[in-house]
VEXBA-35709 format. One record per residue (C-alpha): residue number from 0; residue in one letter; x, y negated, z. Coordinates in Angstrom, 1 decimal, padded with zeros to 4 digits. Layout:
REM residues N
<nr NUM; rest A; east X; north Y; up Z>
...
END
This chain:
REM residues 171
<nr 0; rest I; east 009.6; north -020.9; up 014.2>
<nr 1; rest E; east 010.9; north -023.3; up 011.6>
<nr 2; rest N; east 010.1; north -024.1; up 008.0>
<nr 3; rest V; east 006.8; north -022.3; up 008.0>
<nr 4; rest Q; east 005.3; north -021.9; up 004.5>
<nr 5; rest V; east 001.8; north -020.6; up 003.7>
<nr 6; rest I; east 002.0; north -018.1; up 000.9>
<nr 7; rest F; east -001.6; north -016.8; up 001.0>
<nr 8; rest Q; east -005.0; north -017.8; up 002.5>
<nr 9; rest Q; east -008.2; north -015.9; up 002.1>
<nr 10; rest Q; east -010.7; north -017.9; up 000.0>
<nr 11; rest P; east -013.3; north -019.0; up 000.6>
<nr 12; rest A; east -012.8; north -019.8; up 004.2>
<nr 13; rest W; east -015.6; north -018.2; up 006.2>
<nr 14; rest R; east -016.9; north -019.0; up 009.6>
<nr 15; rest S; east -016.9; north -015.7; up 011.4>
<nr 16; rest T; east -015.2; north -014.1; up 014.4>
<nr 17; rest A; east -015.1; north -010.6; up 013.0>
<nr 18; rest H; east -013.8; north -008.4; up 010.1>
<nr 19; rest F; east -010.5; north -010.1; up 009.2>
<nr 20; rest G; east -008.9; north -006.9; up 007.9>
<nr 21; rest S; east -005.4; north -008.3; up 007.8>
<nr 22; rest R; east -002.9; north -005.5; up 007.4>
<nr 23; rest L; east 000.4; north -006.2; up 005.5>
<nr 24; rest V; east 002.3; north -003.5; up 003.7>
<nr 25; rest F; east 005.2; north -003.9; up 001.3>
<nr 26; rest D; east 005.2; north -001.5; up -001.7>
<nr 27; rest R; east 008.3; north 000.1; up -003.2>
<nr 28; rest E; east 008.6; north -002.7; up -005.8>
<nr 29; rest G; east 008.8; north -005.4; up -003.2>
<nr 30; rest A; east 005.2; north -006.6; up -003.6>
<nr 31; rest L; east 003.0; north -007.2; up -000.5>
<nr 32; rest F; east -000.4; north -005.7; up -000.1>
<nr 33; rest V; east -002.8; north -007.8; up 002.1>
<nr 34; rest T; east -006.1; north -006.3; up 003.3>
<nr 35; rest L; east -009.0; north -008.8; up 003.7>
<nr 36; rest G; east -012.3; north -008.1; up 005.5>
<nr 37; rest E; east -015.7; north -009.2; up 004.4>
<nr 38; rest R; east -016.2; north -011.3; up 007.6>
<nr 39; rest S; east -019.2; north -009.3; up 008.9>
<nr 40; rest N; east -022.0; north -011.7; up 008.0>
<nr 41; rest R; east -024.8; north -010.5; up 005.8>
<nr 42; rest E; east -024.2; north -013.6; up 003.5>
<nr 43; rest S; east -020.5; north -012.8; up 003.1>
<nr 44; rest R; east -020.6; north -009.0; up 002.8>
<nr 45; rest V; east -022.0; north -009.2; up -000.7>
<nr 46; rest L; east -018.9; north -011.3; up -001.8>
<nr 47; rest A; east -016.9; north -008.0; up -001.5>
<nr 48; rest Q; east -018.5; north -007.0; up -004.9>
<nr 49; rest E; east -017.4; north -010.2; up -006.7>
<nr 50; rest L; east -014.0; north -010.8; up -008.2>
<nr 51; rest N; east -013.9; north -014.6; up -007.8>
<nr 52; rest N; east -013.1; north -014.6; up -004.1>
<nr 53; rest G; east -010.9; north -012.9; up -001.4>
<nr 54; rest I; east -013.7; north -011.5; up 000.7>
<nr 55; rest G; east -013.6; north -007.7; up 001.2>
<nr 56; rest K; east -010.5; north -007.1; up -001.0>
<nr 57; rest V; east -007.0; north -005.6; up -001.0>
<nr 58; rest V; east -004.8; north -008.1; up -002.7>
<nr 59; rest R; east -001.2; north -007.7; up -004.0>
<nr 60; rest I; east 001.2; north -010.7; up -004.1>
<nr 61; rest M; east 004.9; north -011.3; up -004.2>
<nr 62; rest P; east 006.6; north -012.3; up -000.9>
<nr 63; rest D; east 006.7; north -015.9; up -002.1>
<nr 64; rest G; east 002.9; north -015.8; up -002.8>
<nr 65; rest S; east 003.3; north -015.6; up -006.6>
<nr 66; rest Q; east 001.4; north -013.1; up -008.7>
<nr 67; rest V; east 002.4; north -009.6; up -009.5>
<nr 68; rest A; east 002.7; north -008.7; up -013.2>
<nr 69; rest G; east 001.0; north -005.4; up -012.9>
<nr 70; rest N; east -002.2; north -006.6; up -011.0>
<nr 71; rest P; east -005.4; north -005.3; up -012.7>
<nr 72; rest F; east -007.3; north -008.6; up -012.9>
<nr 73; rest L; east -004.3; north -010.8; up -013.7>
<nr 74; rest R; east -005.7; north -012.0; up -017.1>
<nr 75; rest R; east -009.5; north -011.5; up -016.5>
<nr 76; rest A; east -011.4; north -014.9; up -016.7>
<nr 77; rest G; east -013.2; north -015.6; up -013.6>
<nr 78; rest A; east -011.4; north -013.1; up -011.4>
<nr 79; rest R; east -008.7; north -013.7; up -008.9>
<nr 80; rest P; east -005.3; north -012.5; up -010.3>
<nr 81; rest D; east -004.2; north -011.2; up -006.9>
<nr 82; rest I; east -007.0; north -008.7; up -006.4>
<nr 83; rest W; east -005.8; north -005.0; up -006.3>
<nr 84; rest S; east -009.1; north -003.4; up -005.3>
<nr 85; rest Y; east -012.5; north -004.6; up -004.0>
<nr 86; rest G; east -015.6; north -003.5; up -002.3>
<nr 87; rest H; east -014.0; north -003.2; up 001.1>
<nr 88; rest R; east -015.6; north -003.8; up 004.5>
<nr 89; rest N; east -012.9; north -004.1; up 007.1>
<nr 90; rest V; east -009.5; north -002.4; up 006.4>
<nr 91; rest Q; east -007.8; north -002.0; up 009.8>
<nr 92; rest G; east -004.9; north 000.2; up 008.8>
<nr 93; rest A; east -002.6; north 000.5; up 005.8>
<nr 94; rest D; east 000.6; north 002.5; up 005.0>
<nr 95; rest L; east 002.4; north 003.8; up 002.0>
<nr 96; rest H; east 002.5; north 007.6; up 001.6>
<nr 97; rest P; east 006.2; north 008.6; up 002.3>
<nr 98; rest E; east 006.3; north 010.8; up -000.7>
<nr 99; rest T; east 004.1; north 009.3; up -003.4>
<nr 100; rest G; east 004.5; north 005.6; up -002.4>
<nr 101; rest A; east 000.7; north 005.2; up -002.8>
<nr 102; rest L; east -001.1; north 002.8; up -000.5>
<nr 103; rest W; east -003.5; north 004.5; up 002.0>
<nr 104; rest T; east -006.0; north 002.5; up 004.1>
<nr 105; rest I; east -008.5; north 003.2; up 006.9>
<nr 106; rest E; east -011.6; north 001.1; up 007.0>
<nr 107; rest H; east -014.2; north 000.5; up 009.7>
<nr 108; rest G; east -017.7; north 001.4; up 008.8>
<nr 109; rest P; east -020.9; north 000.2; up 010.5>
<nr 110; rest R; east -022.3; north 002.8; up 013.0>
<nr 111; rest G; east -020.7; north 005.6; up 011.0>
<nr 112; rest G; east -018.8; north 005.7; up 007.8>
<nr 113; rest D; east -015.2; north 004.9; up 008.9>
<nr 114; rest E; east -013.2; north 005.8; up 005.8>
<nr 115; rest I; east -009.8; north 006.8; up 004.5>
<nr 116; rest N; east -009.1; north 005.4; up 001.0>
<nr 117; rest I; east -006.3; north 005.5; up -001.4>
<nr 118; rest P; east -007.0; north 002.1; up -003.2>
<nr 119; rest Q; east -006.3; north 002.3; up -006.9>
<nr 120; rest A; east -005.7; north -000.8; up -009.1>
<nr 121; rest G; east -009.0; north -002.3; up -010.2>
<nr 122; rest R; east -011.3; north 000.2; up -008.5>
<nr 123; rest N; east -014.5; north -000.7; up -006.5>
<nr 124; rest Y; east -014.8; north 000.9; up -003.1>
<nr 125; rest G; east -018.5; north 000.2; up -002.9>
<nr 126; rest W; east -019.2; north -002.0; up 000.2>
<nr 127; rest P; east -022.0; north -003.0; up 000.7>
<nr 128; rest V; east -023.7; north -001.2; up -002.1>
<nr 129; rest I; east -022.7; north 002.2; up -000.8>
<nr 130; rest S; east -021.9; north 003.3; up 002.7>
<nr 131; rest Y; east -022.1; north 006.3; up 005.0>
<nr 132; rest G; east -023.0; north 004.1; up 008.0>
<nr 133; rest I; east -026.2; north 002.3; up 009.1>
<nr 134; rest E; east -026.9; north -001.3; up 010.3>
<nr 135; rest Y; east -026.0; north -002.0; up 013.9>
<nr 136; rest R; east -029.7; north -002.8; up 014.5>
<nr 137; rest G; east -030.7; north 000.4; up 012.9>
<nr 138; rest G; east -031.8; north 001.1; up 009.3>
<nr 139; rest P; east -030.0; north 001.5; up 006.1>
<nr 140; rest I; east -027.2; north -000.6; up 004.5>
<nr 141; rest E; east -028.7; north -002.1; up 001.4>
<nr 142; rest Q; east -030.5; north 000.7; up -000.4>
<nr 143; rest G; east -029.1; north 003.3; up 001.9>
<nr 144; rest I; east -027.1; north 005.1; up -000.7>
<nr 145; rest T; east -023.8; north 006.8; up -000.3>
<nr 146; rest A; east -022.7; north 007.1; up -004.0>
<nr 147; rest Q; east -023.1; north 005.1; up -007.2>
<nr 148; rest E; east -021.4; north 005.4; up -010.6>
<nr 149; rest G; east -018.4; north 003.0; up -010.9>
<nr 150; rest M; east -017.8; north 003.1; up -007.2>
<nr 151; rest E; east -015.1; north 005.2; up -005.4>
<nr 152; rest Q; east -015.8; north 007.8; up -002.7>
<nr 153; rest P; east -013.6; north 007.8; up 000.3>
<nr 154; rest I; east -011.0; north 010.5; up 000.7>
<nr 155; rest Y; east -012.6; north 011.2; up 004.1>
<nr 156; rest Y; east -015.2; north 009.6; up 006.3>
<nr 157; rest W; east -016.2; north 009.9; up 009.9>
<nr 158; rest D; east -019.8; north 010.0; up 011.2>
<nr 159; rest P; east -020.1; north 009.1; up 014.0>
<nr 160; rest V; east -017.4; north 006.4; up 013.9>
<nr 161; rest I; east -014.0; north 006.8; up 015.4>
<nr 162; rest A; east -013.2; north 003.0; up 015.2>
<nr 163; rest P; east -009.6; north 003.4; up 014.0>
<nr 164; rest G; east -007.2; north 000.5; up 014.8>
<nr 165; rest D; east -004.4; north 001.3; up 012.4>
<nr 166; rest M; east -002.8; north 004.1; up 010.6>
<nr 167; rest D; east 000.8; north 005.4; up 010.0>
<nr 168; rest F; east 002.3; north 008.3; up 008.4>
<nr 169; rest Y; east 004.3; north 010.4; up 010.8>
<nr 170; rest R; east 007.9; north 010.5; up 009.3>
END
Protein backbone atom coordinates (compact mmCIF):
# COMPACT_ATOMS: atom_id res chain seq x y z
CA ILE A 1 0.00 0.00 0.00
CA GLU A 2 1.33 3.39 -0.97
CA ASN A 3 0.24 7.00 -0.49
CA VAL A 4 -2.17 6.17 2.34
CA GLN A 5 -4.33 9.13 3.30
CA VAL A 6 -6.64 9.30 6.33
CA ILE A 7 -10.00 10.70 5.24
CA PHE A 8 -11.93 10.09 8.47
CA GLN A 9 -11.36 9.18 12.13
CA GLN A 10 -13.96 8.63 14.82
CA GLN A 11 -13.69 11.42 17.38
CA PRO A 12 -13.19 11.40 20.23
CA ALA A 13 -10.80 8.47 20.34
CA TRP A 14 -12.03 6.01 22.97
CA ARG A 15 -10.15 3.27 24.79
CA SER A 16 -12.27 0.19 24.21
CA THR A 17 -11.96 -3.17 22.53
CA ALA A 18 -15.59 -3.42 21.43
CA HIS A 19 -18.41 -1.86 19.41
CA PHE A 20 -16.49 -0.28 16.58
CA GLY A 21 -19.40 -0.50 14.11
CA SER A 22 -17.39 0.17 10.99
CA ARG A 23 -19.34 -0.68 7.86
CA LEU A 24 -18.75 1.32 4.69
CA VAL A 25 -21.41 1.80 2.00
CA PHE A 26 -21.33 4.14 -1.00
CA ASP A 27 -24.69 5.70 -1.83
CA ARG A 28 -25.96 6.32 -5.35
CA GLU A 29 -24.62 9.89 -5.33
CA GLY A 30 -21.09 8.69 -4.56
CA ALA A 31 -21.06 9.70 -0.89
CA LEU A 32 -19.81 7.23 1.72
CA PHE A 33 -21.80 6.09 4.75
CA VAL A 34 -19.61 5.04 7.71
CA THR A 35 -21.19 3.32 10.73
CA LEU A 36 -19.64 4.06 14.13
CA GLY A 37 -20.25 2.11 17.33
CA GLU A 38 -20.64 3.55 20.81
CA ARG A 39 -17.55 1.67 22.05
CA SER A 40 -19.43 -0.43 24.67
CA ASN A 41 -18.48 1.51 27.82
CA ARG A 42 -21.17 2.96 30.06
CA GLU A 43 -19.33 6.29 29.89
CA SER A 44 -19.22 6.36 26.10
CA ARG A 45 -22.70 5.02 25.33
CA VAL A 46 -24.39 8.27 26.37
CA LEU A 47 -22.36 10.10 23.71
CA ALA A 48 -24.52 8.39 21.06
CA GLN A 49 -27.20 10.98 21.94
CA GLU A 50 -24.92 14.01 21.49
CA LEU A 51 -24.27 15.66 18.13
CA ASN A 52 -20.77 16.98 18.91
CA ASN A 53 -18.95 13.64 18.49
CA GLY A 54 -18.72 10.52 16.31
CA ILE A 55 -19.70 7.93 18.95
CA GLY A 56 -22.80 5.85 18.03
CA LYS A 57 -23.43 7.52 14.69
CA VAL A 58 -23.87 6.92 10.99
CA VAL A 59 -21.85 9.58 9.19
CA ARG A 60 -21.88 10.52 5.52
CA ILE A 61 -18.81 11.95 3.82
CA MET A 62 -17.37 12.27 0.34
CA PRO A 63 -14.66 9.76 -0.66
CA ASP A 64 -11.99 12.42 -0.06
CA GLY A 65 -13.31 13.08 3.47
CA SER A 66 -15.07 16.34 2.65
CA GLN A 67 -18.59 17.18 3.75
CA VAL A 68 -21.75 16.25 1.84
CA ALA A 69 -23.99 19.23 0.99
CA GLY A 70 -27.21 17.40 1.94
CA ASN A 71 -26.20 16.29 5.45
CA PRO A 72 -28.81 17.25 8.08
CA PHE A 73 -26.47 18.92 10.61
CA LEU A 74 -24.15 20.63 8.14
CA ARG A 75 -24.94 24.13 9.39
CA ARG A 76 -26.01 23.42 12.99
CA ALA A 77 -23.74 25.08 15.54
CA GLY A 78 -22.11 22.58 17.88
CA ALA A 79 -22.96 19.56 15.72
CA ARG A 80 -20.61 17.52 13.55
CA PRO A 81 -21.44 18.27 9.90
CA ASP A 82 -20.82 14.66 8.83
CA ILE A 83 -23.55 13.08 11.03
CA TRP A 84 -26.37 11.40 9.10
CA SER A 85 -28.18 9.73 12.03
CA TYR A 86 -27.45 9.15 15.70
CA GLY A 87 -28.40 7.12 18.76
CA HIS A 88 -26.89 3.90 17.40
CA ARG A 89 -25.29 1.15 19.48
CA ASN A 90 -23.16 -1.04 17.24
CA VAL A 91 -24.12 -1.17 13.58
CA GLN A 92 -22.61 -4.39 12.21
CA GLY A 93 -24.17 -4.48 8.76
CA ALA A 94 -25.23 -1.99 6.12
CA ASP A 95 -26.41 -2.10 2.52
CA LEU A 96 -28.41 -0.02 0.04
CA HIS A 97 -31.85 -1.29 -0.87
CA PRO A 98 -31.53 -2.33 -4.54
CA GLU A 99 -34.78 -0.61 -5.60
CA THR A 100 -35.05 2.48 -3.38
CA GLY A 101 -31.35 3.17 -2.77
CA ALA A 102 -32.10 3.73 0.94
CA LEU A 103 -29.48 2.73 3.48
CA TRP A 104 -30.52 -0.22 5.67
CA THR A 105 -28.56 -1.23 8.76
CA ILE A 106 -28.48 -4.06 11.26
CA GLU A 107 -27.42 -3.27 14.80
CA HIS A 108 -26.38 -5.40 17.75
CA GLY A 109 -28.48 -4.96 20.87
CA PRO A 110 -27.53 -6.02 24.39
CA ARG A 111 -29.01 -9.39 25.44
CA GLY A 112 -31.93 -8.82 23.09
CA GLY A 113 -32.90 -6.01 20.80
CA ASP A 114 -30.82 -6.61 17.67
CA GLU A 115 -32.37 -4.20 15.17
CA ILE A 116 -32.97 -3.52 11.50
CA ASN A 117 -33.17 0.21 10.79
CA ILE A 118 -33.48 2.41 7.73
CA PRO A 119 -31.52 5.41 9.02
CA GLN A 120 -33.06 8.69 7.89
CA ALA A 121 -31.22 12.01 7.77
CA GLY A 122 -31.17 13.72 11.16
CA ARG A 123 -33.14 11.04 13.02
CA ASN A 124 -32.39 9.68 16.48
CA TYR A 125 -32.45 5.88 16.88
CA GLY A 126 -32.58 6.01 20.65
CA TRP A 127 -29.55 4.23 22.12
CA PRO A 128 -29.10 4.14 25.10
CA VAL A 129 -32.35 5.89 26.09
CA ILE A 130 -34.56 3.24 24.46
CA SER A 131 -33.72 -0.41 23.83
CA TYR A 132 -35.38 -3.81 23.52
CA GLY A 133 -32.39 -5.41 25.27
CA ILE A 134 -31.19 -5.67 28.86
CA GLU A 135 -27.79 -5.14 30.48
CA TYR A 136 -25.43 -8.11 30.18
CA ARG A 137 -25.25 -8.30 33.97
CA GLY A 138 -29.07 -8.21 34.10
CA GLY A 139 -31.47 -5.34 34.65
CA PRO A 140 -32.79 -2.62 32.37
CA ILE A 141 -30.88 -0.34 30.05
CA GLU A 142 -31.22 3.19 31.45
CA GLN A 143 -34.93 3.53 32.40
CA GLY A 144 -35.91 0.25 30.73
CA ILE A 145 -38.14 1.87 28.11
CA THR A 146 -38.55 0.80 24.48
CA ALA A 147 -40.10 3.95 23.00
CA GLN A 148 -39.90 7.70 23.47
CA GLU A 149 -41.16 10.63 21.43
CA GLY A 150 -38.52 11.91 19.01
CA MET A 151 -36.78 8.53 18.79
CA GLU A 152 -37.23 6.08 15.94
CA GLN A 153 -38.41 2.50 16.30
CA PRO A 154 -36.57 -0.26 14.46
CA ILE A 155 -38.18 -1.79 11.38
CA TYR A 156 -37.72 -5.13 13.15
CA TYR A 157 -35.99 -6.36 16.28
CA TRP A 158 -35.02 -9.77 17.63
CA ASP A 159 -35.39 -10.98 21.20
CA PRO A 160 -33.50 -13.10 22.00
CA VAL A 161 -30.53 -11.82 20.03
CA ILE A 162 -29.31 -13.32 16.78
CA ALA A 163 -25.98 -11.41 16.79
CA PRO A 164 -25.90 -10.49 13.09
CA GLY A 165 -22.47 -9.98 11.57
CA ASP A 166 -23.48 -8.15 8.39
CA MET A 167 -26.33 -7.77 5.94
CA ASP A 168 -26.72 -7.83 2.20
CA PHE A 169 -29.69 -7.66 -0.12
CA TYR A 170 -29.93 -10.76 -2.28
CA ARG A 171 -29.76 -9.54 -5.87
